[in-house]
NUDO-604784 format. One record per residue (C-alpha): x, y, z; residue in three letters. Coordinates in steps of 0.05 Angstrom, whole numbers, plus 5000, padded with zeros to 4 digits. Layout:
XYZALA
...
END
This chain:
589836302674MET
582636042667THR
579236352608ARG
572236622615ARG
568136422554VAL
561136652535ALA
557036192490VAL
551036552461ILE
545736052439GLY
543735402472GLY
542134962412GLY
546234352393LEU
551934792367ALA
552235202430GLY
551534592475ILE
557234252440THR
561734862441ALA
560334992515ALA
561734282536LEU
568334262497HIS
570534912530CYS
568234712600ALA
571634032594ASP
578034402576ALA
577734802640GLY
574635452615CYS
569735842657GLN
563635802612VAL
557036192613THR
551535992564VAL
546136492545PHE
539736222516GLU
533636662500ALA
528736082506ARG
526735792573PRO
530435142558GLN
536434882519LEU
535934492455GLY
534635032403GLY
530634762344LEU
530234072376THR
525334182433HIS
518933902462SER
512534182492PHE
506233942526ARG
499433892492ARG
494733632544GLY
497632962564GLU
501832912502LEU
509333052500ARG
510333342430VAL
516833472392ASP
516834092350ASN
519533682292GLY
521532972274GLN
529132922277HIS
533032312255VAL
540432172247PHE
544731682209LEU
550331222230ARG
555131682193CYS
553232252241CYS
559232102284THR
559832782318SER
552432792337TYR
552932082365ARG
559132302405SER
554932862435LEU
549632362456LEU
554931962491ARG
557632582526ARG
550632752549LEU
549732042574GLY
543631912531VAL
546231422478ALA
541430902507GLY
535431352492ARG
535931272416VAL
534730712368GLU
539530582311LEU
537730082257GLN
542629492253PRO
541729542178ARG
538330072134LEU
531029912120ALA
526130422094ILE
518930212079PRO
516330622021VAL
508930682004ARG
504931011949SER
497331111941PRO
497330621883ALA
500830081923ALA
500030181998PRO
503829532012ARG
510929742028SER
516729651981VAL
523229642020TRP
529730002010LEU
534629562048ARG
542029482048ARG
545728822044THR
552528632070ALA
555828802003LEU
560429412000PRO
557730081977ALA
554730231928PRO
552929501914LEU
549529451983HIS
543129751953LEU
543129371887ALA
538228831908ALA
533129341934SER
533729771872LEU
532429181827LEU
525729091862ARG
524029821872TYR
517129851840ARG
516230611839PRO
521530641784LEU
521430301717SER
526929811698THR
530230351654LEU
529830861710GLU
533230371758ARG
538930261710VAL
539731011699ARG
539531131774PHE
545430661784ALA
549431011730LEU
548031691759ALA
549931451829ALA
556631221803VAL
557631901771ALA
555632261835LEU
561131891873ARG
566232251829ARG
563532951843VAL
568133371886ASP
563633731936PRO
569334181959THR
570634481890HIS
567835201887PRO
564635061820GLY
560634481847THR
556934921896ASP
554835381839GLU
551234811803GLN
544034601811ASN
542833881834PHE
536533781793GLY
540034021729THR
545833551744TRP
541132961753LEU
537433081688ARG
544133151652ARG
545632461678HIS
539332131652GLY
534532221710GLN
527232341694SER
522932801735ASP
519332191761HIS
525831851783ALA
528132491817ILE
521632531857ALA
520931791872ALA
527931641895LEU
533032211896TRP
528432681933GLU
526032131979LEU
532732232014VAL
534732921989GLY
528733332011VAL
528933072082ALA
536433192090THR
537333832049LEU
530534142063ASN
530134311990ALA
527734011925ARG
533133801876ALA
531934401832ASP
533234871890GLN
539234511920ALA
546734611912SER
550234031878LEU
555734081930SER
551033971989LEU
547133431953ALA
553633061934ALA
555733092007THR
549232792030VAL
549332211981PHE
556832081985GLN
557032082061GLU
550431712070GLY
549531222013LEU
555331171964LEU
561631072006THR
560330652068ASP
554930122067ALA
552930232139ALA
553030992137ALA
545531092123ALA
542830652178ASP
537431092210ILE
536931292282GLY
531531652322TRP
529931852393SER
526031402439LEU
524331982485VAL
521932702474PRO
527533132446LEU
527833552510ARG
529632922547GLU
534932752495LEU
538233432487HIS
535934012529GLY
535233732599ASP
541333272596PRO
545533852569ALA
543334292627LEU
545533752676SER
552133602641CYS
554034342635LEU
552634442708GLY
556833842727ALA
562534112683ALA
562334772721GLY
558835182668ALA
553435692684GLU
547035672641VAL
542536282637ARG
536036112602THR
530736622585GLY
536237142574VAL
536937502508THR
543737792489VAL
542838492461ARG
549938622439GLY
557338452446ILE
562738982451GLU
570338932450PRO
573739202511ARG
580339322476GLY
578539792419GLY
580439702346LEU
585539212319ILE
588439072251ALA
584838502217GLY
584138122152SER
577538412128ALA
580138862072GLY
586339032112GLY
582639542155GLY
581239622229LEU
576339132261ILE
572839182327ALA
576038652368GLY
579638472432SER
586438802437ALA
587538542507GLY
581138712544GLY
576538162520GLY
569138262507TRP
562938502542GLN
556438112533VAL
550538582540ILE
543738332564THR
537738712591ASP
540439102649GLY
547038722655ALA
553938652625ARG
558738062631MET
566138062616ARG
568937482575ALA
575637352543GLU
572436982485ALA
565536932455VAL
562336382413ILE
556236622375LEU
551736012364ALA
545436372341VAL
541536382275PRO
544536762217PRO
540237392223ALA
541837452297ALA
549137332284ALA
549537882231GLU
546238362280GLN
551038192336LEU
557538142297LEU
562238752299PRO
563239092231ALA
568638752190GLY
569138122232SER
566837692174VAL
568437792101THR
561237812077LEU
557238382048PRO
551738722088PRO
545238332084GLY
548837662077TRP
544137302125SER
538137512084GLN
541537262021ARG
543036602055LEU
535736562071GLY
531736032108SER
527235452091ALA
521135212130PRO
519034522155ILE
511834362173VAL
509633782217ASN
502533512216VAL
500633142279HIS
494932632280VAL
492332262341VAL
488031652326LEU
483731192368ASP
487330572343ARG
494030352312PRO
494330412237VAL
501830392225LEU
506029782246ASP
512930072230GLU
516830622266PRO
516331032202PHE
514631002128ILE
516531442069ALA
511631642015GLY
512331721940VAL
507331981889ASP
503932341948THR
504932991985PRO
506132572048VAL
513732532054GLN
515432162119TRP
510731892173VAL
513231732243PHE
509931332299ASP
510731782360ARG
506031402406THR
511131162457ALA
515231812458GLN
508932232470SER
506431822528GLY
499831652493LEU
496831032526GLU
491330852477ARG
490930932402GLY
496631182359GLN
500131852348TYR
502931982279LEU
507232562257ALA
508032742184VAL
514433112169SER
514033592109LEU
520733892089SER
521834442037ALA
514834672058ALA
514635372027ASP
507835221996ASP
504934962062LEU
507835392118VAL
502235902114ASN
496635422099THR
491235422154PRO
490734812198THR
483734662173ALA
486034642101ALA
492034192119LEU
487233722154ARG
482733692093GLU
488733552049GLN
492833062090PHE
487832612124LEU
485632312058PRO
492832262034GLU
494831892098LEU
488931422090ALA
491131262019ALA
497931022047LEU
495030712110LEU
488530352093PRO
487130182166ALA
486330922179MET
479730932141ARG
476230602200ASP
479831012253ALA
477331612290GLN
481632242291VAL
482032472364ARG
486633062352ASP
489733422293PHE
494733992299PHE
500634302262VAL
507434562283THR
511335022237ARG
518735192238GLU
518835782190ARG
526435842194HIS
528235122205ALA
534635122163THR
538635572118PHE
536535522045ARG
541635052012PRO
541335391944ALA
547035401892PRO
552135911914GLY
550735801988THR
557935642007ALA
560236361995ALA
555236592049LEU
557236102103ARG
562936392146PRO
568035962181PRO
568535872256ALA
574236372264VAL
572537102253THR
577337682240ALA
575837942310ALA
580437632362ARG
576837202412GLY
570337172372LEU
567936522340PHE
561836272303LEU
557835632309ALA
551435382278GLY
549334892225ALA
549235482176TRP
556735612183THR
562035312137ALA
561534582158THR
560934292088GLY
554533952112TRP
547234162102PRO
543334412162ALA
542833772202THR
544033592275MET
550733312253GLU
552633972220GLY
550634362283ALA
554833922328VAL
560833952281ARG
560334712280SER
560334752356GLY
566434292361ALA
570034702307ALA
568835362344ALA
571135082410ALA
577334762379THR
579235422347ALA
578135802412LEU
582335312452LEU
587935322401ALA
588336082404GLN
593036332458SER
589336662516PRO
588437412511THR
593137792557ASP
587938062604VAL
590038442666PRO
588238062729ALA
583238592751GLU
579538552683ALA
578237812692ALA
574637902758LEU
END
């Protein structure tokens, strides 16, 4: 019997889950409150510009995300470095110093770059290497690791505040969306082990050559349709209800609202849809609101305790090119990463730069005028050619809830894909993937939810109930 599956949420997690289920022969309906798919990776128009809401990159080690790109037929719309190369600039030395990998095995692949990494002193470079070796031995899966603070661990292993800011956080802030002192050691160890310390090629950087809507949202809509799935955009799910009453479950040994043979009802404004299984691929607060009582073993208010962290993007359109690399990273400056978005935006003359500012709690409420006053001089300090350029446009995008907050103790607040309610599953980068909130984590979560659903025997639904 063909199972009817409802996927609530059309971000990368929901897209992945829906495609897996549709490819397995399920009758899939996707509900997305926004007018397009893609979730937090979307684009919009600003005059003639095609603007991404944020600057998203991936690494060669993001194997699940890269598989999704292939499934969507868009692998040719991204660029992936043949070998890691990060140009790093500071106001004191705007000429780039490069972090490059060699053909040596990890972690020796970065040795030559570290020896020449001017932002650190010779002693700091030696101590960085010793700490990196120690970090390779950390077990990210041990419960005690998640309770530890990454910044404290780094200082215990000889890292100065300057070394943390100039090298560890160069990578860590962008991937964790948190400063070292606010990050779980478990998640930080995962980032560095997977990306830099195990496989020499793992950290090669990839980015989209087209607006994100053309990379994720629109291709997903097409692929889901071709796979037989129905996509309902602009539709908000108000609730989900079990059609089979209460069943015994694992949450404290009590009774849990779940499917005892009748499946689920998905409630939208003025409509109800029957489904045998539901995948919730929505943000944590929405998930907590929709989940039946007892379906996850978390205390009330868990989504608020998990929290969220913002990302701010500063967009600058100039009358001439001032950056001759696809991106640069900044140290000893509030500018974190700068991306050249000229080609992706469709700009024909001049250059369009986007400054990505992660862990942006101190900036998310700053007025645009104040951000302009702060960041234009900082950009000019890194890009001297900008001093002679004219700013044609300046605007800011803010994702106030871009990721969950990856603080120590986070793992206990991230539920697995399988809930205690039969036929109800969770997906999202905030679930228990073991990864921070990245595109890779989102895709892994969607695949995990779909795999769990497909492994569970179909609910015994009377034929008339499946109509």
